[in-house]
N, C-alpha and C positions, 0 to 999 in steps of 0.2 A: 918240544914245546913250540918252536917256531913253525914246524910243519902243521901242528894242530891249529894254530891261529890263522895261518894262511888258508887252510882248508875251510875254516868257518867264514872267513871273509869272502872266499869265492862262492860259497853257498849263499851268503847274504846277497851278493851282487846278482847271482843267478835268480834268486827269488824276486828281487826288485825288478829285474828285467822281464821275468815271466809275468809279474803283476802289471807292469807298464804295458807289455804287449797285450795282455788280456783287456786292460782298460781301454787301450786305443782300438783294439778289435771291436770291443763292445760299443765304443763311441762312434766309430766309423759306420758300423752296421746300423746302430740306432739313428745316427745322423742321416744315413742314406734312406732308411725307412721313414723317418720323420719328414725329411725333405720331400721324398716322393709323395707321402701322404699329404703334406702341406700343399704341394703343387696341385694335386688332384682336387683337394678341398677348395682351393682358390679357383680352379677351373670351374668347379660346380657352382661356386658362388657367382662368378662372372656370368656363367650361362643363365643362372636364375635371375640376376639383376638386369643385365643388358642384352641377353640373347647371344647366340653363337657368333654372329658377325661382329657385334660390338665388343664381345669378350676378348677377341683376338687383338684388339687395339686399345686396351685399357690404359696404355701408356700415353695415348692421345687424349688428354683431359677434356678438351673442348668438344671433341666428338662424343665422348662418353656423356658429358653433360647434356648435349643436344639429344642424344638417344634417351636419356632418363626423362628429360622434359617431354619428349614426344610420347613416351609411355604414360607419363602423368596426365597428358591431355585426354587419354582414353579411359581414365579411371572415373568412377562414379562420384558425383558430388555428395551423395548421402554418406553418413558415417558408416563405414564398412571396411573390412580388411582389404589391403591392397596387395599387389604382388610383392612389394617390399616386405610386408609382414611374413609372407611365406618363405622369404630368404633369410630371415633372422636366425633360425636354428643353424643354418650353414655357417653364418658369420660367427656365431658363438663357438661352434666346433673348431673353426679356424683359429680362434683366439687360444683355445686350450692346446691345440697342436703346435701353435707358434711358440709356446713356452718350451716345448721339447726341442724345437729347432734351435732356439737361442742357447739352451744349456748344453747342447751337444756340438757346438762349434769347435773348430780346430784350436788348440792352444796357441796363443800368440796372435791369432787372427783378429781382425777388427770385430768389435762386439756388435752383433746384429740386434734389431729391434722389431722383429716380426710380431711378437706378442703384443707389444705396445701399439704398433700401427693397426694390427687387427682389432685390438680392443677399441681404439679410437673410431675405426670404421664401423664396428658394431654399434657403438654409442650414437654415431651420426645416423645410421640406418634406423635405429630405434626412434629417434626424434622425428624423422620424416615419416616413418611408418605409422607411428601412433598419432601424430598431429599432421595429417596430410592436407595441406592447404594450397600447395602449388597449383593444383587443378582449379581451384577457385580464384586464382590470380594473385595469390599472396607472394611475399618475397621469396626468392629462390636460393637463399643462403645455404640451406641444408643440401640442396642438390649439388651446388658447387663443391661443398665439402665432401660429399660422398664420392663425386668423380675424382677429386684430388686425392682422397685417401685410398681409393682403389689403385691409383697409379703408384702411390708411395708404398702400399703394402706389397704390390707386385715387385717393386724394385728391391725391397728388403728380402723377400723370399728368394729372388734371383741371386742376390748377393750372398745369402746364407747357404744356398744349396748348390750354387754354381751351375745351374741348369735352366733352360728355358721353360716357359709355362707349357702345361699339357692341356690342350683344349679338345676334348673329345665330346661327342654328342651324347652325354650321359646326364641323368638327373633331370630336375625340373628346369623348364625353360621360361624365359621372360615371355609375356603374351605377345602375340603378333599384333601389329598396329596398322590401321588404315592410313595410308599417306595423306597428309593434308593437301588440299587443292593448291595449285600454284596460281597466285593472283597476277593480274596485269598491274604493274607498278608504274606510276607516273611520278617523276621527280618534282613534286610540289610539296615539300615539307612545310608544315606550319599553316596550311590552308585547311579549314574545316568544312566538311560537306554540310550544306544548308538544306533544311527540309522544304526545298522548292525545286521541282523538276520531275523527271521521269527516268527510266532506265536508259533512254537514248540521249538525254541532255539534262544536265543539272548544274546548279551553282555551287561554287566553293568560295570561301572568303575568310578574311581575318577580322578581328574585332574592330578594326579602324572605321568602316570595313573596306578593304580592297576586295574586289569581286572579279572572279573569272568564271567562264562557262566551259564546262567539259562536255564534249560531244563524242559519242560512240557510234561509229559507222563502219564502213569498209576500211580495213587497215588499222593502223594504230590510233588510239584516242587523240583528239585534237583539243588544245586548250587555247581559248581566246580571252585575253585580258579585257574586262569590261570597264573597270574603273580602278583608279589608284588614288582617289581623293580621300582625304582624311575628313570624315563626317563629324559634325559637332554632336548630333544626336541621330539615332537610327532605330528602326523597329522592323521586325520581320513578321509577316503574316501570310495567310493563304493567297492573298492577291499579289504579293510581291514584297520587295524590300524598299522601304521608304527611308530616304536619307536627306538630312538637312546639312548643306555644306556651309563653310564659312563665307562671309561676304566676298563678292567677286570684284569689288573696287568701283562699282558704279556710283557710289556716293549717295544712294537713296536709302541706305540702312536695311535693305532687303537681302535675303540669302536665297540661293538656288535650293529648290526641293525637288527630288527626283523619285519616281516610282520605277524600280527595275524589275522586269519580269525575267522569265527564263531565257527568252529569245532576244529581247531588246529592251531598251528603256521605254516604258509605256507612257510616261508623262513627265514633263519638265515645266516647272513654274517658279514663282518667286514669292516668298513670304517673309514676314517679320520673324526672325529666328527667336527661339526661347532665350530669355535673359541668360547672360554668361554665368551668373551666380547660381543657376538652377542645376542641381545634380542631373546628369543625363539619365540616370535610372528613374527620375521623377517625371519623365516625359514619355507620353504614349502617342504613337503615330499609327495611322492606318489610312488606306486610300484605294480608290479604284478610278479608272478612266472610262468615261462613257460619253459617246457623241462629241469627242474633242474637248471634254471638260474633265479636269483632274479634281475629283472630290476628295478632299483631305480632312481626316478627322484628327484632332489634336487635343490632348489633355495634358496641361502643364501643372505641376504641383503648385497649389495655391491659387490657380486661375480658373479651373474648371474646364469642361469639354467645349470644343468649338468645331463646327463643320464649315469648311471653306470651299467656295466654288472658284476654281482656278482655271480659266480658259487656257488650253495648251497652245492654241494658235488664234490669230485674229486680234482685234483691238478691244474686245469686251473687257471691262474692268474686273479685277478680282474682288469678290465680296465674301463675307463670312457671317454666320449667325451663331451667337452664343447660346448653347443648348441649356445652360444652367444659369439662371439669373440670380439666384440667391448666393450668399457668401459661401465659400468653400474652405475646408480646413487646409492649413499650411503644412500639415504633417501627413494627411491621408492622400493617397494618389487615386484620383478617379480614373476609370477605365473607359475606353471607347473603341468601337469596331465599326468598320464601314463595309458594306456589301452591295453588289449589283444584282437587282432582281430583273425579271423579264421586261418590266415597264418603267422602273424607277430605281433610284439609288436610296438605300436605307442606312441608317446609323443607329447603333445601340450604345448606350452609355449608362454609367452609374450616377446616382444622385443621393446625397445624404438624406436619411429619413430616420428620425429618432436616434437611437444608439447604433443603428446599422446603416444600410443602404438599400436602395431599390433600383431596379433595372427599367429603363425607359427605351422605347423604340420610336423613331421618327422616319418620315418619308420626305425626301427632297422633292420640291415641286418644280415644275418647268419654269422657264423664263430666264432672264439674264441676271437675276440676283439670287443669292442663297436664301432660300425660305424653306421651312419644314412644316409638316403636318404630323400630329401625334398618331401613333398606331397603337390600338389597344393591346395590352399585355395581361397575362393572368395576375390576379391579386396576390398570389402566393410568391411572386418573384421578389422576395425581400430577404435580406440577410441580417443576422443579429449584430454582427460586428464588422468583419473584414469585407473588403470589396471583392466580388468574384471576378474571375477572368472572363473576358468577352471575346469571341471570335466568330467571324462570318465567312462563309464560302458558298459556292453555287455548284450544284450538280444538275445539268440539263436545265429544266425550267424551275427548279426548286432552289430557293435561297435558304440556307440553314444558319441558325444562330446557336452557338454553344455557350452556356452559362455555367462556368466551372467554379464552384466554391468548395470550401473545406468540408462543409456539412452536406452538400448535395450537388450533383451534376444534372444538368437539364439540356435537352436538345429540342429545338422548336423550328418550325417552318415560318417564314415571314413573307407576307404580301401586303398589298395596300389595305386589306380589310382587317387583319389582325396578326398577331404572333401566336401560333398555336403550338403548345407543348405536345410532343409526340413520344418522348422517352425521358425517364428520370431515374436516378438511383441515389441511395443514401449509404454511407459507410456503416460497417458493423460497429459494435461496441468497442471503444478504445481505438478506433481508426480515424484517420483524416484523409480526405481526397487531396489531390494536387490542384492548387489554384492555377498554376501555370500548365496549360495543356497545348498539345499540338493537334490542329485540325487540318485535314487534307481532303480535298474533293477532286474526283476525276470522273470519267465517264461511267465507271462501275459503281460509284456511290461515295460515301463519306466514311472517314476513319478518324477516330478521336482517341487520344491516349495522353497520359501524363508526361510532362517534360522534365520537371525537376525532381519529382518523387514518383517515378513511373511504377514502382513495385506496389505502392499503396492504392493505386487507382485502377479502374477497369479499362478494358479495351473495347471500344464501342464502334459499331459500324451501322450504317443505314443504306438501304438500297431499294430496289423495286419491291422487295418482299417485306419491307418494314425494317425495324431496328433490332439489333441484338447486341449482346455483350458477353465477355468472358473475363475472368479474373486474370491479371497478369501472372506469369509463372513465378512461383515462390523460389527464387534462387538465393542462396546464402551469400552474405557479404561479410567477410572476415573483419573483425574489429581492428585488426592491425593492418588492413589494406591501406595503401597510400590514399590521401584525399584527392578527389578529382578536382583539378584546377585548370582553368582556362585564362588566357590573358584578356585584359580589358582594353578598351579603346584609349584609355589614358595611360597605358603602360603598366598597370597594376596586375594583380592576380586575384581572380574570383574563385572562391571555393564553393563547390556544389554539394548538396546533401547526399547525393547518390551518384554512382557512375552511370553513364547514359544507357538507356534501354529503349530501343526503337522497334516499331511494329509495321507490318505490311499485311495486306489481305489480297489474295489472288482472286481471279474471276471464278474459280471453283469453290470459294469459301474457305480456303486454308489460311489460317492466321500464322504468320511467322514472327518470331521475336529474336532480335539480335541485341546482345548486351556486351558491353565492355566491362572488364573487371581487371584493373591493373594492367597486366601484360597481355591478356588474351581477349579474343572476341569469340563468343559462343552463340550458336543458333539453335532454337527450338521451334518445332512446328506443331500445329494442332489442326487436324483435318476437320471438315465441316461436320462429320458425324462422330468425332472423337469426344470422349468425356473428360479427357485430361491432356496436358501437354506431354509431348514425347521427351525422350532423353536429350540432353544438350550435347551438341557436337561442336567441338572447338575447330574453327576454320582458320584462325590466324593467331600465331604466338609471336608477339613483337620481340620477346626476349630470347627467342630460340637461337639467334646468332649474335645478338648484342645484349650484353649483361645490363639489366636494369632498365631496358627500354620499355616505355609505357605507351598504351593506346591514348591518343589525343582526341579523337572524335570518331563517331560512327553514325551512319545513316542508311536507311533502306528506301529504295524507290521501286515502285511496281506499276505494271500495266497489265493488259489482258494476257500477255504471253510469258512474261518473265519478271523476276525480282532481282534487283541489283543491290549488292552490299558494297558500301564504300567505307573504308577505314583509313584514318590518318594516323601515322606514326612519324617518328623522327626520320624515317627512311623515305617518306613520301606518301602518296595516295595509292592505296591498294584496292583493286576492283575484283569482285567475284560475283557471279550470277548463277541463277538456277532457272531452269525452264520446265521442271517437273515437280512443282509444288514443294520445293525445298528438300527433295530426297538426295540430290547430288548437286555439287557446286564446282565451278570451273571458271577460268578466266573468260571475260565477255567476248563473244564472237557474234558476227552477224549471220 
C-alpha cells in the first residue's frame, strides 16, 4: 500500500514537472516570437513616422520632436491625409502585439506596459493625423506627446524583450523633407521690422518707439541706434516715422517733433504737443520735408486736421492752417495724409459730411506762411459712416493717394489741377476691406495691401503699365491659434484681428506673400502670368528648438534684384533673401 501511494505521488510530481516545462517552453518561445515581432513592428513604425535616421534615436525626445515638426512643415494646408495617417495601421498592430508581450513575461519579473504605451501612442497619433493643425501654426502639444510616447514605448519593449531595437530599411518610410534655409540672425529680440526701407537698409523699432537702422553690406549686418526717446505720440507712413517727444525743458510749452527716414532724421521742429488727456490712438501724424520746410499734418481727436509749416533751419516762424473750420466730433477720428509732388506739397484729409465723411485735397502755396488751395476731387469720394484710411507716396513724378475704406478702395494721382482716380475696387457680398492699409512706393511703382485684415483685402500695384490687383492668398487661420499681440507705447498689449501678412512685388511682376501664423512664417509666390498662388513653403519655424516660441513680427523689403524677409522672434531678428523671384531662399549676401 505504501509502495502504491509513493508511485502515485511520483507520477503526479512528474506530470506537474512536465506541464510546467511545457508551459515555460511555450512561454519562452511565444515571448521570443512576440518580442521579435514587437521590435520589428516598432522599427517599421519608427521608419514610417520619423524616417531611418530619426528612428534610430527615438530615445532622444527633443530630436524626434524637431524631426516631426520639420515633416509637418512640408505637409499640405488643405484637409488631406498626412504621412501620420499612413502610419496608423502599424501603430494599431503594435498595440495588439504588445498585449502578447505583456502576458508572456517571465514569472516574478516586473510587469511591463507595452500594450498600454502602444495604445496611448496610437491615440496620440490619431489625434494629430485626423486634426493636423501644426502645419498651420497651431499649438504643438500633440507632437510633443507623440515624441514622448515613442520613447516610452521603445523603453517598455526593450524592458520586456531584453533586446535592442531592430532598425532595418523595411516598409514605408517617412517622406523626405527639404531643409529649411538658414537665416542670418541678429541678436535684437523685441525689435519689430517697420515697413520702411529696402533690402539693403531698413528700420526696426519698438512701440515706444526706439529706432535702429539695420544695414546689409559686405560682411555681417550692422545695426545703428537712431533713437531711444520715448515718444508721446507717433505715426508711421510712406514718408517716414513722425514722433512727438516730451517737452525738452525750454519752458515755452513746445515739444520736439521729428521725421525719421531710413537713412537719417529728415526734419526736426517744435510744436504744441497734443493734450496729455488725448489717447495716442486718437492722433494722426504725417509729414514731408521740402526745401528746408517740414510740412506736418496733424489730426487730433476732437480738434480736426491741421497742416503746419515748420522751417527746419533759419528764423522763419512756424505757422499752421486749420483745414477744417467747422466743429468736429469728439468720438470720430479724422484722417490726414501729406505728400510731396513735383512742384508742391499736398495734403488729403477727411471732413464730416452728413452721416459719413468726405475726402478733401489741398495744395500748399509758396511763401513764408502756411496757406492752402483746394484741389478738385471726384464727387463720389464720400463714405456712409466710417472714415477711410488716407496715405500718400510718390513714384518718380507721380504723387499717389490711396483712399481705403471698408466698402471701397481707391487709388488716385494728385497734382495741382485735380485728384484723378485711376483704380478702384469694391468687396464682394459679405466682405469688408481693411481700412488700415500699407502703401509703399519705390522706383518700380506702388504696392498697396491691407495691414490689420490683409486676408480680406486685395493686393494692388501700379507702375508704368497701369494698375492691377490680385486677391490675397486664402490661407486658413485655426480658431484656436493664439491671438496676435504686440506691446504698446504705454506698456500695454494690443490684440490684432489677424496674424501679419506682408507682400512684395519684384521687377518681373512676381508677387510674394509672407505670413506669420503662430510659430511659423510661410511664403507663397504668384508669377506675372500665373492664375493662382503657389503652394506655401515654410521658411522659419520659431518653435523648432524652443517650445511655444511665437513669431513677433514679419516684413518684406524688395528692390530690382532681391526680396528680403525679416522675422522677429524671442531669439532675435532673422534675415532671409531671394534673388530668383522667391524660388529659393538663403541668408543675405552681397
